[in-house]
C-alpha positions in Angstrom: -8.2 -26.0 -8.5 -6.7 -23.3 -10.6 -3.4 -22.8 -8.6 -1.5 -24.8 -11.3 -2.1 -21.8 -13.6 0.5 -19.8 -11.6 4.1 -20.7 -12.3 6.3 -21.4 -9.2 8.5 -18.5 -10.1 5.5 -16.1 -9.8 4.5 -17.5 -6.4 8.1 -17.1 -5.2 8.1 -13.5 -6.4 4.9 -12.8 -4.5 6.3 -14.3 -1.3 9.4 -12.1 -1.6 7.5 -8.9 -2.0 6.8 -8.3 1.7 10.6 -8.3 2.5 11.4 -5.9 -0.3 8.6 -3.5 0.9 9.7 -3.6 4.5 13.3 -2.7 3.4 12.0 0.1 1.2 9.8 1.4 4.0 12.8 1.7 6.3 14.6 3.8 3.6 11.5 6.0 3.2 11.3 6.9 6.9 14.9 8.2 6.7 13.7 11.1 4.6 12.6 14.4 6.0 11.5 17.7 4.6 15.0 19.1 5.3 16.7 16.3 3.2 14.2 16.7 0.4 14.9 20.5 0.2 18.4 19.5 -1.2 16.8 17.9 -4.2 16.5 20.4 -7.1 13.5 18.5 -8.7 11.6 18.7 -5.4 12.5 22.4 -4.9 11.2 23.2 -8.4 8.0 21.3 -7.7 7.5 23.2 -4.4 7.8 26.5 -6.3 5.1 25.3 -8.7 2.9 24.4 -5.7 3.4 27.9 -4.3 2.3 29.3 -7.6 -0.9 27.1 -7.6 0.1 25.2 -10.7 -0.2 21.6 -9.3 -3.6 20.1 -9.4 -4.8 17.0 -7.5 -8.3 15.6 -7.6 -8.0 14.4 -4.0 -5.4 15.4 -1.4 -3.9 12.2 0.0 -1.7 14.0 2.5 -2.6 11.8 5.5 -3.0 8.5 3.7 0.5 8.8 2.2 2.0 10.2 5.4 3.2 13.5 3.8 4.4 16.4 5.9 1.6 18.7 4.6 -0.6 19.5 1.6 2.2 21.4 -0.1 4.6 18.5 0.5 2.1 16.1 -1.0 1.5 18.2 -4.1 5.2 18.7 -4.7 5.9 15.0 -4.4 2.9 14.3 -6.7 4.5 16.5 -9.4 7.7 14.5 -9.0 5.8 11.2 -9.3 4.0 12.3 -12.4 7.2 13.3 -14.1 9.0 10.1 -13.0 6.1 8.0 -14.4 6.4 9.8 -17.7 10.0 8.7 -18.0 9.3 5.2 -16.8 6.4 4.6 -19.1 8.1 6.1 -22.1 9.9 2.7 -22.3 7.9 0.0 -24.0 9.4 -2.7 -21.8 8.3 -1.0 -18.6 4.7 -0.6 -19.9 4.6 -4.3 -20.8 6.0 -5.3 -17.4 3.3 -3.2 -15.5 0.5 -4.6 -17.7 1.7 -8.2 -17.2 2.3 -7.7 -13.5 -1.2 -6.3 -13.0 -2.7 -9.2 -14.9 -0.8 -11.8 -12.8 -1.6 -10.1 -9.5 -5.4 -9.9 -10.2 -5.5 -13.4 -11.6 -3.9 -14.7 -8.5 -6.6 -13.0 -6.4 -9.3 -14.7 -8.5 -7.6 -18.0 -8.3 -7.4 -17.6 -4.5 -11.1 -17.1 -4.5 -11.4 -20.5 -6.2 -12.6 -19.1 -9.5 -11.4 -19.4 -13.1 -9.5 -16.3 -14.2 -9.8 -17.0 -17.9 -12.7 -14.5 -18.6 -11.0 -11.8 -16.5 -7.8 -12.3 -18.4 -9.6 -12.0 -21.7 -11.3 -8.7 -20.8 -8.0 -7.4 -19.3 -6.2 -8.1 -22.5 -9.0 -6.4 -24.4 -8.5 -3.3 -22.2 -4.7 -3.3 -22.9 -5.3 -3.6 -26.6 -7.9 -0.8 -26.4 -5.4 1.5 -24.7 -2.7 0.8 -27.3 -5.0 2.2 -30.1 -4.1 5.9 -30.4 -7.4 6.9 -31.9 -9.1 6.2 -28.5 -6.9 8.5 -26.4 -8.8 11.7 -26.9 -12.1 10.0 -25.9 -10.4 8.4 -22.9 -9.1 11.8 -21.8 -12.6 13.2 -22.1 -14.2 10.3 -20.1 -11.7 10.5 -17.3 -11.9 14.3 -17.2 -15.6 14.0 -16.5 -14.7 12.0 -13.4 -12.3 14.7 -12.2 -9.1 13.0 -13.5 -7.4 15.8 -15.4 -3.9 14.3 -15.5 -3.8 11.0 -17.4 -0.8 9.6 -15.5 -0.2 6.2 -13.9 -0.5 7.7 -10.4 -3.7 9.7 -11.1 -5.6 7.0 -12.9 -4.3 3.7 -11.5 -3.1 4.4 -8.0 -5.4 7.3 -7.1 -8.7 7.0 -9.0 -8.8 3.2 -9.2 -6.9 1.7 -6.3 -7.1 4.3 -3.5 -10.8 5.2 -4.2 -11.6 1.5 -4.3 -10.0 0.7 -0.9 -11.8 3.7 0.6 -15.1 2.4 -0.8 -14.5 -1.1 0.6 -14.0 0.4 4.1 -17.5 1.8 3.9 -19.7 -0.7 2.0 -23.5 -0.1 1.6 -25.6 -0.8 4.7 -27.5 -3.5 2.9 -24.3 -5.4 2.3 -23.1 -5.0 5.9 -26.4 -6.4 7.2 -26.1 -9.5 5.0 -22.4 -10.1 5.8 -23.1 -9.7 9.6 -26.1 -12.0 9.6 -25.0 -15.1 11.5 -28.0 -17.1 10.2 -26.8 -16.9 6.6 -24.2 -19.3 5.3 -21.0 -18.0 3.5 -22.1 -19.1 0.1 -25.3 -17.0 0.3 -23.4 -14.0 1.6 -20.8 -14.2 -1.1 -23.5 -14.4 -3.8 -25.2 -11.3 -2.2 -22.0 -9.3 -2.3 -21.4 -10.3 -5.9 -24.9 -9.4 -6.9 -24.6 -6.0 -5.2 -21.4 -5.3 -7.2 -23.0 -6.3 -10.5 -26.0 -4.2 -9.8 -23.9 -1.1 -9.2 -21.9 -1.8 -12.3 -25.1 -2.2 -14.4 -26.2 1.3 -13.2 -22.8 2.7 -14.1 -23.0 1.2 -17.6 -26.3 2.9 -18.2 -24.7 6.2 -17.5 -21.8 5.8 -19.9 -21.5 8.5 -22.6 -19.4 6.2 -24.8 -20.7 2.6 -25.1 -17.3 1.1 -26.2 -14.9 3.5 -24.5 -12.5 3.3 -21.5 -15.2 2.8 -18.9 -16.9 0.1 -20.9 -13.7 -1.9 -20.9 -13.0 -0.9 -17.3 -16.4 -2.1 -16.0 -16.0 -5.4 -17.9 -12.9 -6.0 -15.7 -14.7 -4.9 -12.6 -17.4 -7.5 -13.2 -14.8 -10.2 -12.5 -12.5 -8.6 -9.9 -14.8 -6.4 -7.8 -16.8 -9.3 -6.3 -13.6 -11.0 -5.4 -12.1 -8.0 -3.7 -15.4 -7.1 -2.0 -15.9 -10.6 -0.6 -12.2 -10.9 0.2 -12.4 -7.9 2.5 -15.9 -8.3 3.9 -16.1 -12.1 4.1 -14.5 -14.5 6.6 -11.0 -14.0 7.8 -9.3 -16.6 5.7 -6.5 -16.9 3.2 -8.3 -14.8 0.6 -8.8 -12.0 3.2 -5.1 -12.2 4.0 -4.1 -11.9 0.3 -6.5 -9.0 -0.3 -5.1 -7.2 2.7 -1.6 -7.8 1.5 -2.6 -6.5 -2.0 -4.0 -3.4 -0.3 -1.0 -2.7 1.9 1.5 -3.4 -0.8 0.0 -0.8 -3.1 -0.2 1.6 -0.1 3.4 1.0 0.5 4.3 1.6 -3.1 2.5 4.9 -3.0 4.2 6.0 0.2 7.6 5.0 -1.3 7.2 6.9 -4.5 7.5 10.5 -3.3 11.1 10.4 -2.0 12.3 8.1 -4.7 10.6 10.3 -7.4 12.6 13.3 -6.3 15.7 11.7 -7.7 14.1 10.7 -11.0 15.7 11.7 -14.2 14.3 14.9 -15.6 12.0 14.0 -18.6 13.4 14.8 -22.0 12.0 14.7 -25.5 8.4 15.4 -26.5 6.8 14.1 -23.3 3.8 16.3 -22.6 3.3 18.2 -19.3 1.8 17.2 -17.0 1.1 13.7 -18.4 -0.9 13.6 -21.7 -2.0 10.1 -22.7 -0.2 10.4 -26.1 3.1 10.5 -24.2 2.1 8.2 -21.3 -0.4 5.6 -22.3 -2.4 3.9 -19.5 -1.4 0.3 -19.0 -2.7 -1.2 -15.7 -6.4 -1.0 -15.2 -7.6 -2.6 -12.0 -10.9 -2.6 -10.3 -13.3 -0.4 -8.3 -16.1 -1.7 -6.2 -18.6 0.9 -5.2 -16.8 4.0 -6.5 
């Protein structure tokens, strides 16, 4: 019913993405530790790792198919620096925000729901992040969750996306029991999954230290997208499930691609803070957690 909201050009772009990802994945597998050692930026990062100067909230060594923890941390440093350069350009920040909005709206439309309310709260989040007077409180809120580097990888890819996908692989037992109950119809199961998501979000809201801060806006987004993702992964194997899986694997492929490509990134110049302060690298693409 809402498919008309997506322009044909956007649908064409989504359909072309798998081919691009497959091509990039082939390029990625041509890299090895030996080839990376000839990249000065990577070598410098490895020295910082040896000195214990690279911090990561979670080691994603296996998930991102790195050659070891040191290799992961070195590539992570390269990614952080590359994102500082990329997001220092206003056009790139706008592109990422608009892309995130379109992708998540497409998921909601695929679930046969109206994306209007989601788009409204998403735009409110983007506006919130553009206001510089909120950056210190945002840094404090995320630091309390263990996110010490306010960088696109650390906040969007790691804390939001990867954590969310891990949570969806291990949903609460109560939800598993409902979803696996053959006597319940799909409509009832979908409602139960959504209610569980909203219940968790309500508890999280009660724990917020800042009532109108980053997480207040983030949870407002989650109220619309979390039930869709949860039902997409846990519900019947249909077109929504396929799209959710594509969404998951696409972002996983992006994360795997980033390390070798990041080693060739231009060295950051100018007053861009190390290792990724929000004042030099504003967050732009808030997505959704489920049971994080």
